[in-house]
N, CA, C and O atoms as CSV, one atom per row, in Angstrom:
chain,resi,resn,atom,element,x,y,z
A,1,UNK,N,N,211.059,167.348,70.519
A,1,UNK,CA,C,211.734,168.495,71.202
A,1,UNK,C,C,213.128,168.513,70.817
A,1,UNK,O,O,213.769,167.464,70.750
A,2,UNK,N,N,213.669,169.713,70.545
A,2,UNK,CA,C,215.070,169.945,70.202
A,2,UNK,C,C,215.619,170.845,71.329
A,2,UNK,O,O,214.975,171.814,71.732
A,3,UNK,N,N,216.790,170.512,71.814
A,3,UNK,CA,C,217.435,171.335,72.887
A,3,UNK,C,C,218.937,171.443,72.660
A,3,UNK,O,O,219.559,170.636,71.969
A,4,UNK,N,N,219.503,172.522,73.304
A,4,UNK,CA,C,220.959,172.712,73.350
A,4,UNK,C,C,221.284,173.394,74.590
A,4,UNK,O,O,220.433,174.037,75.204
A,5,UNK,N,N,222.545,173.271,74.997
A,5,UNK,CA,C,223.108,173.974,76.139
A,5,UNK,C,C,224.015,175.071,75.698
A,5,UNK,O,O,224.721,174.905,74.704
A,6,UNK,N,N,224.038,176.161,76.363
A,6,UNK,CA,C,224.900,177.270,76.080
A,6,UNK,C,C,225.428,177.889,77.370
A,6,UNK,O,O,224.639,178.269,78.235
A,7,UNK,N,N,226.698,177.992,77.510
A,7,UNK,CA,C,227.353,178.640,78.665
A,7,UNK,C,C,227.564,180.129,78.332
A,7,UNK,O,O,228.284,180.501,77.405
A,8,UNK,N,N,226.889,180.955,79.150
A,8,UNK,CA,C,226.998,182.419,78.943
A,8,UNK,C,C,228.376,182.963,79.113
A,8,UNK,O,O,229.021,182.769,80.143
A,9,UNK,N,N,228.851,183.688,78.032
A,9,UNK,CA,C,230.267,184.219,78.058
A,9,UNK,C,C,230.191,185.739,78.172
A,9,UNK,O,O,231.216,186.352,78.471
A,10,UNK,N,N,229.049,186.387,77.955
A,10,UNK,CA,C,228.992,187.837,78.081
A,10,UNK,C,C,229.018,188.195,79.535
A,10,UNK,O,O,228.277,187.617,80.331
A,11,UNK,N,N,229.899,189.185,79.920
A,11,UNK,CA,C,230.055,189.547,81.308
A,11,UNK,C,C,228.682,189.993,81.916
A,11,UNK,O,O,228.508,189.933,83.134
A,12,UNK,N,N,227.757,190.418,81.108
A,12,UNK,CA,C,226.476,190.925,81.676
A,12,UNK,C,C,225.437,189.716,81.790
A,12,UNK,O,O,224.313,189.888,82.262
A,13,UNK,N,N,225.887,188.493,81.327
A,13,UNK,CA,C,224.978,187.342,81.388
A,13,UNK,C,C,223.871,187.484,80.347
A,13,UNK,O,O,224.056,187.957,79.225
A,14,UNK,N,N,222.720,187.039,80.808
A,14,UNK,CA,C,221.513,187.063,80.004
A,14,UNK,C,C,220.866,188.413,80.227
A,14,UNK,O,O,220.028,188.530,81.120
A,15,UNK,N,N,221.220,189.475,79.437
A,15,UNK,CA,C,220.848,190.789,79.745
A,15,UNK,C,C,219.708,191.352,78.862
A,15,UNK,O,O,219.384,190.797,77.812
A,16,UNK,N,N,219.146,192.410,79.298
A,16,UNK,CA,C,217.855,192.926,78.818
A,16,UNK,C,C,217.789,193.236,77.307
A,16,UNK,O,O,216.847,192.801,76.644
A,17,UNK,N,N,218.730,193.949,76.770
A,17,UNK,CA,C,218.548,194.436,75.379
A,17,UNK,C,C,218.506,193.225,74.346
A,17,UNK,O,O,217.578,193.163,73.539
A,18,UNK,N,N,219.465,192.309,74.369
A,18,UNK,CA,C,219.273,191.184,73.438
A,18,UNK,C,C,218.184,190.243,73.827
A,18,UNK,O,O,217.601,189.586,72.965
A,19,UNK,N,N,217.880,190.151,75.125
A,19,UNK,CA,C,216.818,189.314,75.582
A,19,UNK,C,C,215.415,189.837,75.002
A,19,UNK,O,O,214.547,189.049,74.629
A,20,UNK,N,N,215.272,191.162,74.958
A,20,UNK,CA,C,214.122,191.754,74.394
A,20,UNK,C,C,213.948,191.429,72.864
A,20,UNK,O,O,212.860,191.156,72.358
A,21,UNK,N,N,215.083,191.484,72.221
A,21,UNK,CA,C,215.084,191.209,70.776
A,21,UNK,C,C,214.624,189.749,70.553
A,21,UNK,O,O,213.776,189.451,69.711
A,22,UNK,N,N,215.232,188.874,71.352
A,22,UNK,CA,C,214.900,187.413,71.275
A,22,UNK,C,C,213.415,187.244,71.555
A,22,UNK,O,O,212.753,186.530,70.801
A,23,UNK,N,N,212.867,187.838,72.561
A,23,UNK,CA,C,211.432,187.634,72.905
A,23,UNK,C,C,210.553,188.108,71.822
A,23,UNK,O,O,209.587,187.427,71.479
A,24,UNK,N,N,210.838,189.274,71.245
A,24,UNK,CA,C,210.080,189.810,70.105
A,24,UNK,C,C,210.051,188.841,68.913
A,24,UNK,O,O,209.016,188.594,68.294
A,25,UNK,N,N,211.203,188.328,68.639
A,25,UNK,CA,C,211.337,187.372,67.480
A,25,UNK,C,C,210.540,186.092,67.725
A,25,UNK,O,O,209.857,185.572,66.843
A,26,UNK,N,N,210.653,185.620,68.931
A,26,UNK,CA,C,210.003,184.347,69.297
A,26,UNK,C,C,208.474,184.434,69.335
A,26,UNK,O,O,207.767,183.464,69.064
A,27,UNK,N,N,207.980,185.661,69.690
A,27,UNK,CA,C,206.542,185.858,69.788
A,27,UNK,C,C,205.817,185.559,68.469
A,27,UNK,O,O,204.648,185.173,68.476
A,28,UNK,N,N,206.497,185.734,67.364
A,28,UNK,CA,C,205.923,185.518,66.054
A,28,UNK,C,C,205.924,184.002,65.648
A,28,UNK,O,O,205.277,183.637,64.666
A,29,UNK,N,N,206.593,183.191,66.343
A,29,UNK,CA,C,206.771,181.815,65.936
A,29,UNK,C,C,205.788,180.873,66.643
A,29,UNK,O,O,205.399,181.133,67.781
A,30,UNK,N,N,205.385,179.786,65.982
A,30,UNK,CA,C,204.399,178.878,66.511
A,30,UNK,C,C,204.911,177.914,67.525
A,30,UNK,O,O,204.109,177.177,68.099
A,31,UNK,N,N,206.181,177.863,67.790
A,31,UNK,CA,C,206.684,176.793,68.636
A,31,UNK,C,C,206.840,177.404,70.106
A,31,UNK,O,O,206.799,178.612,70.337
A,32,UNK,N,N,207.024,176.412,71.064
A,32,UNK,CA,C,207.241,176.835,72.448
A,32,UNK,C,C,208.684,176.770,72.720
A,32,UNK,O,O,209.346,175.828,72.284
A,33,UNK,N,N,209.234,177.753,73.441
A,33,UNK,CA,C,210.624,177.801,73.783
A,33,UNK,C,C,210.762,177.987,75.294
A,33,UNK,O,O,210.192,178.924,75.854
A,34,UNK,N,N,211.496,177.125,75.943
A,34,UNK,CA,C,211.751,177.177,77.330
A,34,UNK,C,C,213.204,177.307,77.603
A,34,UNK,O,O,214.015,176.586,77.021
A,35,UNK,N,N,213.575,178.245,78.510
A,35,UNK,CA,C,214.989,178.329,78.976
A,35,UNK,C,C,215.053,177.811,80.330
A,35,UNK,O,O,214.170,178.065,81.149
A,36,UNK,N,N,216.117,177.056,80.610
A,36,UNK,CA,C,216.379,176.450,81.963
A,36,UNK,C,C,217.800,176.849,82.421
A,36,UNK,O,O,218.757,176.724,81.657
A,37,UNK,N,N,217.919,177.308,83.619
A,37,UNK,CA,C,219.191,177.601,84.232
A,37,UNK,C,C,219.184,177.117,85.685
A,37,UNK,O,O,218.544,177.705,86.557
A,38,UNK,N,N,219.929,176.010,85.912
A,38,UNK,CA,C,219.828,175.381,87.250
A,38,UNK,C,C,218.435,174.867,87.493
A,38,UNK,O,O,217.892,174.135,86.666
A,39,UNK,N,N,217.863,175.221,88.570
A,39,UNK,CA,C,216.510,174.683,88.883
A,39,UNK,C,C,215.404,175.667,88.393
A,39,UNK,O,O,214.221,175.387,88.587
A,40,UNK,N,N,215.775,176.818,87.758
A,40,UNK,CA,C,214.829,177.746,87.350
A,40,UNK,C,C,214.512,177.564,85.853
A,40,UNK,O,O,215.393,177.182,85.082
A,41,UNK,N,N,213.319,177.821,85.455
A,41,UNK,CA,C,212.881,177.786,84.090
A,41,UNK,C,C,212.057,179.038,83.720
A,41,UNK,O,O,211.466,179.715,84.561
A,42,UNK,N,N,212.066,179.296,82.379
A,42,UNK,CA,C,211.324,180.514,81.894
A,42,UNK,C,C,210.771,180.257,80.497
A,42,UNK,O,O,211.415,179.633,79.654
A,43,UNK,N,N,209.571,180.752,80.283
A,43,UNK,CA,C,208.997,180.872,78.918
A,43,UNK,C,C,209.862,181.975,78.184
A,43,UNK,O,O,209.921,183.137,78.585
A,44,UNK,N,N,210.501,181.516,77.112
A,44,UNK,CA,C,211.345,182.478,76.366
A,44,UNK,C,C,210.503,183.513,75.601
A,44,UNK,O,O,211.095,184.426,75.025
A,45,UNK,N,N,209.207,183.436,75.558
A,45,UNK,CA,C,208.400,184.490,74.877
A,45,UNK,C,C,207.907,185.561,75.814
A,45,UNK,O,O,207.094,186.404,75.434
A,46,UNK,N,N,208.397,185.533,77.050
A,46,UNK,CA,C,207.960,186.599,77.992
A,46,UNK,C,C,209.222,187.200,78.630
A,46,UNK,O,O,210.008,186.510,79.278
A,47,UNK,N,N,209.382,188.526,78.417
A,47,UNK,CA,C,210.573,189.236,78.912
A,47,UNK,C,C,210.731,189.090,80.395
A,47,UNK,O,O,211.830,188.789,80.861
A,48,UNK,N,N,209.699,189.287,81.148
A,48,UNK,CA,C,209.831,189.174,82.586
A,48,UNK,C,C,210.234,187.814,83.080
A,48,UNK,O,O,211.010,187.677,84.026
A,49,UNK,N,N,209.682,186.782,82.408
A,49,UNK,CA,C,210.149,185.358,82.730
A,49,UNK,C,C,211.610,185.174,82.420
A,49,UNK,O,O,212.333,184.584,83.224
A,50,UNK,N,N,212.076,185.658,81.279
A,50,UNK,CA,C,213.473,185.478,80.935
A,50,UNK,C,C,214.372,186.306,81.931
A,50,UNK,O,O,215.389,185.786,82.390
A,51,UNK,N,N,214.036,187.479,82.240
A,51,UNK,CA,C,214.850,188.283,83.184
A,51,UNK,C,C,214.861,187.639,84.521
A,51,UNK,O,O,215.887,187.679,85.200
A,52,UNK,N,N,213.760,187.036,84.953
A,52,UNK,CA,C,213.703,186.413,86.244
A,52,UNK,C,C,214.672,185.229,86.397
A,52,UNK,O,O,214.996,184.858,87.525
A,53,UNK,N,N,215.120,184.653,85.344
A,53,UNK,CA,C,216.169,183.639,85.394
A,53,UNK,C,C,217.401,184.153,86.074
A,53,UNK,O,O,218.077,183.404,86.780
A,54,UNK,N,N,217.719,185.443,85.876
A,54,UNK,CA,C,218.914,186.069,86.416
A,54,UNK,C,C,220.144,185.212,86.122
A,54,UNK,O,O,220.959,184.985,87.016
A,55,UNK,N,N,220.295,184.728,84.874
A,55,UNK,CA,C,221.417,183.958,84.415
A,55,UNK,C,C,222.662,184.796,84.271
A,55,UNK,O,O,222.682,185.792,83.548
A,56,UNK,N,N,223.733,184.369,84.990
A,56,UNK,CA,C,224.938,185.232,84.963
A,56,UNK,C,C,226.042,184.543,84.091
A,56,UNK,O,O,225.980,183.367,83.735
A,57,UNK,N,N,227.004,185.360,83.804
A,57,UNK,CA,C,228.171,184.927,82.961
A,57,UNK,C,C,228.745,183.620,83.661
A,57,UNK,O,O,228.911,183.594,84.880
A,58,UNK,N,N,229.026,182.591,82.885
A,58,UNK,CA,C,229.591,181.367,83.349
A,58,UNK,C,C,228.548,180.285,83.632
A,58,UNK,O,O,228.882,179.108,83.765
A,59,UNK,N,N,227.269,180.703,83.721
A,59,UNK,CA,C,226.150,179.696,83.943
A,59,UNK,C,C,225.819,179.102,82.601
A,59,UNK,O,O,226.081,179.679,81.545
A,60,UNK,N,N,225.217,177.896,82.681
A,60,UNK,CA,C,224.829,177.207,81.521
A,60,UNK,C,C,223.319,177.287,81.419
A,60,UNK,O,O,222.607,177.008,82.385
A,61,UNK,N,N,222.821,177.677,80.224
A,61,UNK,CA,C,221.364,177.779,80.036
A,61,UNK,C,C,221.017,176.694,79.002
A,61,UNK,O,O,221.662,176.576,77.959
A,62,UNK,N,N,219.974,175.901,79.325
A,62,UNK,CA,C,219.433,174.901,78.342
A,62,UNK,C,C,218.252,175.536,77.657
A,62,UNK,O,O,217.355,176.083,78.299
A,63,UNK,N,N,218.264,175.455,76.364
A,63,UNK,CA,C,217.202,176.027,75.470
A,63,UNK,C,C,216.441,174.827,74.930
A,63,UNK,O,O,217.040,173.966,74.285
A,64,UNK,N,N,215.182,174.748,75.168
A,64,UNK,CA,C,214.325,173.693,74.667
A,64,UNK,C,C,213.301,174.274,73.723
A,64,UNK,O,O,212.590,175.212,74.085
A,65,UNK,N,N,213.207,173.719,72.479
A,65,UNK,CA,C,212.280,174.221,71.450
A,65,UNK,C,C,211.349,172.987,71.084
A,65,UNK,O,O,211.808,171.880,70.805
A,66,UNK,N,N,210.122,173.260,71.110
A,66,UNK,CA,C,209.097,172.272,70.815
A,66,UNK,C,C,208.034,172.776,69.906
A,66,UNK,O,O,207.462,173.827,70.191
A,67,UNK,N,N,207.720,172.098,68.816
A,67,UNK,CA,C,206.626,172.499,67.933
A,67,UNK,C,C,207.096,172.623,66.531
A,67,UNK,O,O,208.129,172.087,66.129
A,68,UNK,N,N,206.299,173.355,65.792
A,68,UNK,CA,C,206.573,173.546,64.361
A,68,UNK,C,C,207.911,174.260,64.148
A,68,UNK,O,O,208.228,175.246,64.813
A,69,UNK,N,N,208.687,173.722,63.192
A,69,UNK,CA,C,209.978,174.219,62.776
A,69,UNK,C,C,211.028,174.295,63.921
A,69,UNK,O,O,211.905,175.159,63.922
A,70,UNK,N,N,210.904,173.361,64.891
A,70,UNK,CA,C,211.789,173.399,66.041
A,70,UNK,C,C,213.236,173.370,65.667
A,70,UNK,O,O,214.045,174.064,66.284
A,71,UNK,N,N,213.587,172.604,64.693
A,71,UNK,CA,C,214.986,172.460,64.328
A,71,UNK,C,C,215.558,173.775,63.802
A,71,UNK,O,O,216.670,174.156,64.169
A,72,UNK,N,N,214.819,174.462,62.958
A,72,UNK,CA,C,215.244,175.726,62.425
A,72,UNK,C,C,215.339,176.783,63.501
A,72,UNK,O,O,216.283,177.573,63.515
A,73,UNK,N,N,214.364,176.808,64.410
A,73,UNK,CA,C,214.325,177.800,65.448
A,73,UNK,C,C,215.491,177.564,66.366
A,73,UNK,O,O,216.179,178.506,66.759
A,74,UNK,N,N,215.726,176.298,66.720
A,74,UNK,CA,C,216.881,175.973,67.627
A,74,UNK,C,C,218.212,176.432,67.039
A,74,UNK,O,O,219.058,176.996,67.733
A,75,UNK,N,N,218.371,176.179,65.757
A,75,UNK,CA,C,219.583,176.575,65.033
A,75,UNK,C,C,219.754,178.120,65.053
A,75,UNK,O,O,220.852,178.619,65.297
A,76,UNK,N,N,218.640,178.876,64.790
A,76,UNK,CA,C,218.651,180.338,64.878
A,76,UNK,C,C,219.044,180.824,66.248
A,76,UNK,O,O,219.841,181.751,66.393
A,77,UNK,N,N,218.443,180.148,67.311
A,77,UNK,CA,C,218.758,180.582,68.622
A,77,UNK,C,C,220.168,180.291,69.042
A,77,UNK,O,O,220.781,181.056,69.787
A,78,UNK,N,N,220.684,179.173,68.559
A,78,UNK,CA,C,222.151,178.932,68.874
A,78,UNK,C,C,223.065,180.051,68.328
A,78,UNK,O,O,223.997,180.496,68.998
A,79,UNK,N,N,222.777,180.471,67.134
A,79,UNK,CA,C,223.525,181.547,66.527
A,79,UNK,C,C,223.309,182.791,67.347
A,79,UNK,O,O,224.283,183.466,67.683
A,80,UNK,N,N,222.072,183.131,67.689
A,80,UNK,CA,C,221.758,184.322,68.427
A,80,UNK,C,C,222.480,184.327,69.827
A,80,UNK,O,O,223.055,185.336,70.233
A,81,UNK,N,N,222.430,183.251,70.487
A,81,UNK,CA,C,223.092,183.147,71.771
A,81,UNK,C,C,224.610,183.386,71.675
A,81,UNK,O,O,225.181,184.109,72.492
A,82,UNK,N,N,225.285,182.743,70.624
A,82,UNK,CA,C,226.664,182.950,70.423
A,82,UNK,C,C,227.023,184.390,70.185
A,82,UNK,O,O,228.028,184.888,70.691
A,83,UNK,N,N,226.224,185.034,69.438
A,83,UNK,CA,C,226.488,186.496,69.085
A,83,UNK,C,C,226.140,187.480,70.180
A,83,UNK,O,O,226.700,188.576,70.209
A,84,UNK,N,N,225.238,187.132,71.081
A,84,UNK,CA,C,224.734,188.073,72.086
A,84,UNK,C,C,224.961,187.769,73.564
A,84,UNK,O,O,224.987,188.671,74.402
A,85,UNK,N,N,225.124,186.502,73.860
A,85,UNK,CA,C,225.171,186.139,75.281
A,85,UNK,C,C,226.499,185.385,75.518
A,85,UNK,O,O,226.781,184.970,76.642
């Protein structure tokens, strides 16, 4: 398993438009991705699950990637989070 932490800097937090792009991209990948924020967790391949995290600006999200190509997926997600959240 590969993981990283990211503190949300976007004033809108983990918001719908980029979250939808992320979910669509992850749906095509063979690995499992879990987002954790405080005591809450979400399957990153489901938009309702991701939005239920209700992660706000300033909160830290832990992204866990497990499975095939986990290193590459984690790196791609780090870049995506920096650019969108």
